[in-house]
N, C-alpha and C positions, 0 to 999 in steps of 0.2 A: 467534850464528848469523846468517848473512847474510840480508838481507830477500829474500823470494821463494823461499827454499829451505826445504824441509820437513825436519824432523829424522827421522833413521832410527828406526823403531820396530821393535825386535827381535822383538816379539810378533806383528807383522802378517805374514800369509802372502802375501808378494809374488809368489811363483811358483805359488800354488795347489797346493802339495804336499799339503796336508791332504786334498784331494779325490782325489789320486792314491793316497795311502796307504789311504784309505777304500775306494776301488774295488778295490785289490789285496787288501784283507782280505775283501771280498765275493766275490772270485774273478772279478770282472768286468774288462773292459779299462779301462785308465787313461783318464780323460777327455783328449780332445785327441790321442788316438793311434788314429784309426780304422783298422781292419783289422790292427792289430798282433797277432801271434800271442801268445796268453797263455802257452801251454805248448809251443807248436811243434807239429810234425806227429808224432803218436804212431806212425804207420806207419814213418816214417824212424827215429824214436828207437828203436823196438823192433827194427828191423833193424840197429842198431849204427852208424848214420850219425853223423858228427861233429856237435857242437852247432851249429856254423856252418851245417850243412845243415838239420837238423831245426828249428832255431829261426827259420829264415827264411820259413816258410810254415805254413799250417794244413792239416790233413787234408781237412776239408770246410768249406763255407760255411754260413751260417745256413739255407739251403734244402736242405742235404744233398748238394749237388753236390760231387764230388771236386775238390779244388784241388791236391793233391800231384802234382808233375810226374812223380815216379817211378811212382806208382800209376796215374796217368792214361795212361801209356804201356803199361800191362799189359793183356793180353787174357785174360779168364777162359776157361780151357780147357773148361769145361762149357757155359756159355751164350753166350760171345762178348762179354760186356759189356766196355766200355772207356771211356776218356775220363771224362766227368763221372759216369758210372754204374759205373765200374770197381770191382772188388772181387777179393779173393783167393778161392781155392776154398773156404776155410773159411767165408767169409761169403756164398757163392753161395746163392741161394734153392733151387737144385736139389741142394745137398749134403745127404746124409742126416745125421740126428742122430747124434752120437757120432763124427763124422769127426775124425781126429787127423792132423795134418801129419807127414810123414816127417821134418821138421826140428824137431819139438817136442822139448823137453828131457825126458829120462827123469825120472820121479817127479813130473812136473807134471800134475796132474789137469785135468779138463775145466773150462772156464770156468763160473762160477756161472749165467750166463744159458743155458747148454746144458742145464740140468736141467729 
């Protein structure tokens, strides 16, 4: 080996991948990837958007503000909430318990949190 050059150590984690894998196993964001959506936007995903669309943003930030551009443009027909406080009728605080969307699939029961 030439003087001044270090030998390659195949067991050394040169790129820090062990930390990335550990974070992914914990369900956290990978280190060094601030703001990267972990699973993407569930609102867009459940509405059938392409992976390129829903994986590019999150539904909400850590403070609970809506980040999804599709949902942010929506205005709740019951209370008028929009932008960072936007929600669909199903999640409106004025919606009565047991509300089922006209778009819900037959045979699909209420969400567990609705009980």
